[in-house]
C-alpha positions as CSV (number, residue, x, y, z in Angstrom):
1,M,-38.5,0.7,-15.8
2,A,-36.5,-1.4,-13.4
3,K,-34.8,-3.2,-16.3
4,T,-33.7,0.0,-17.9
5,K,-32.2,1.2,-14.5
6,R,-30.5,-2.2,-14.2
7,A,-29.1,-2.0,-17.7
8,I,-27.8,1.6,-17.1
9,F,-26.2,0.5,-13.8
10,K,-24.7,-2.5,-15.5
11,K,-23.2,-0.3,-18.3
12,R,-21.8,2.1,-15.7
13,K,-20.4,-0.8,-13.7
14,N,-18.7,-2.3,-16.8
15,K,-17.2,1.1,-17.8
16,M,-15.9,1.6,-14.2
17,R,-14.4,-1.9,-14.3
18,N,-12.7,-1.3,-17.6
19,K,-11.3,2.0,-16.3
20,I,-9.9,0.3,-13.2
21,I,-8.4,-2.5,-15.2
22,F,-6.7,0.1,-17.5
23,L,-5.4,2.0,-14.6
24,L,-4.0,-1.1,-12.9
25,F,-2.4,-2.2,-16.1
26,S,-0.8,1.1,-16.8
27,I,0.5,1.3,-13.2
28,F,1.9,-2.2,-13.6
29,L,3.7,-1.1,-16.7
30,L,5.1,2.0,-15.2
31,S,6.2,0.4,-12.0
32,N,9.6,-0.4,-13.5
33,L,10.4,3.3,-13.5
34,V,10.2,3.3,-9.7
35,L,12.8,0.6,-9.5
36,A,15.3,2.6,-11.5
37,Q,16.7,4.2,-8.4
38,S,20.0,2.9,-7.2
39,S,20.4,1.5,-3.7
40,G,23.0,-0.3,-1.6
41,F,21.8,-3.6,-3.2
42,D,23.5,-2.6,-6.4
43,L,26.9,-3.2,-4.9
44,L,26.4,-6.9,-4.7
45,K,28.6,-8.9,-7.0
46,H,27.1,-12.3,-7.0
47,K,24.5,-12.9,-9.7
48,S,22.5,-15.3,-7.6
49,M,22.0,-12.6,-5.0
50,K,21.0,-10.1,-7.6
51,I,18.4,-12.5,-9.0
52,I,17.0,-13.0,-5.5
53,L,16.9,-9.3,-4.8
54,N,15.2,-8.6,-8.2
55,I,12.5,-11.2,-7.3
56,I,12.0,-9.5,-3.9
57,R,11.7,-6.1,-5.5
58,F,9.2,-7.4,-8.0
59,L,7.2,-9.0,-5.2
60,F,7.2,-5.7,-3.2
61,T,6.2,-3.8,-6.3
62,F,3.4,-6.3,-7.1
63,L,2.1,-6.2,-3.6
64,M,2.1,-2.4,-3.5
65,I,0.2,-2.3,-6.8
66,L,-2.3,-4.9,-5.5
67,S,-2.8,-3.0,-2.3
68,S,-3.4,0.2,-4.3
69,A,-5.9,-1.5,-6.4
70,L,-7.7,-2.9,-3.4
71,L,-7.8,0.6,-1.8
72,I,-9.4,1.9,-5.0
73,F,-11.8,-1.0,-5.0
74,L,-12.8,-0.5,-1.4
75,G,-13.3,3.2,-2.0
76,I,-15.7,2.5,-4.8
77,K,-17.4,-0.2,-2.8
78,Y,-17.8,2.2,0.1
79,M,-19.3,4.9,-2.1
80,M,-21.8,2.5,-3.5
81,A,-22.6,0.7,-0.3
82,K,-26.0,1.2,1.3
83,E,-25.6,-1.3,4.1
84,K,-22.9,-3.2,5.9
85,V,-20.5,-0.2,6.0
86,E,-18.8,-1.6,9.2
87,E,-17.5,-4.5,7.1
88,I,-15.9,-2.1,4.6
89,H,-14.4,-0.1,7.5
90,R,-12.8,-3.2,8.9
91,S,-11.4,-4.0,5.4
92,F,-10.0,-0.5,5.2
93,I,-8.2,-1.0,8.6
94,F,-6.7,-4.3,7.6
95,L,-5.6,-3.0,4.2
96,I,-3.9,0.1,5.8
97,L,-2.2,-2.2,8.3
98,G,-1.0,-4.4,5.5
99,I,0.4,-1.4,3.6
100,V,2.2,-0.2,6.7
101,L,3.7,-3.6,7.3
102,L,4.8,-3.9,3.7
103,I,6.5,-0.5,3.8
104,T,8.2,-1.2,7.1
105,S,9.3,-4.6,6.1
106,F,11.1,-3.1,3.1
107,F,12.7,0.0,4.8
108,I,13.8,-1.4,8.2
109,P,16.2,-4.0,6.7
110,N,17.6,-1.3,4.4
111,F,18.1,1.1,7.3
112,I,19.8,-1.5,9.3
113,K,22.1,-2.5,6.4
114,S,23.1,1.1,5.7
115,F,23.7,1.7,9.4
116,V,26.0,-1.3,9.6
117,E,27.8,-0.4,6.4
118,N,28.4,3.1,7.8
119,A,29.6,1.8,11.1
120,I,32.1,-0.5,9.4
121,Q,33.6,2.3,7.3
């Protein structure tokens, strides 16, 4: 009886893992649509700066996708956890803090740049 429950649980776990992998893969493929918006960075003329900015945008996108995947993973882990819930809560707090820092590290320099550009004109 225990082996059949384990086999059923293992099948469900594998199906869940496959769904999560598919979801992450599709988000990764669709992430380029988010970057289609224009910003003040498009005004740069030097190709080297454009390459560096594209690398930075890719890293921000990758980190946001990774943090979203970790948030989903922690949610599933929390739902299936029987013990040690405090450790998962701590992980949630650190993940949310990381997401907030990631967002602010992207928007604050853009805000300062636009403020300076408007002050010059």
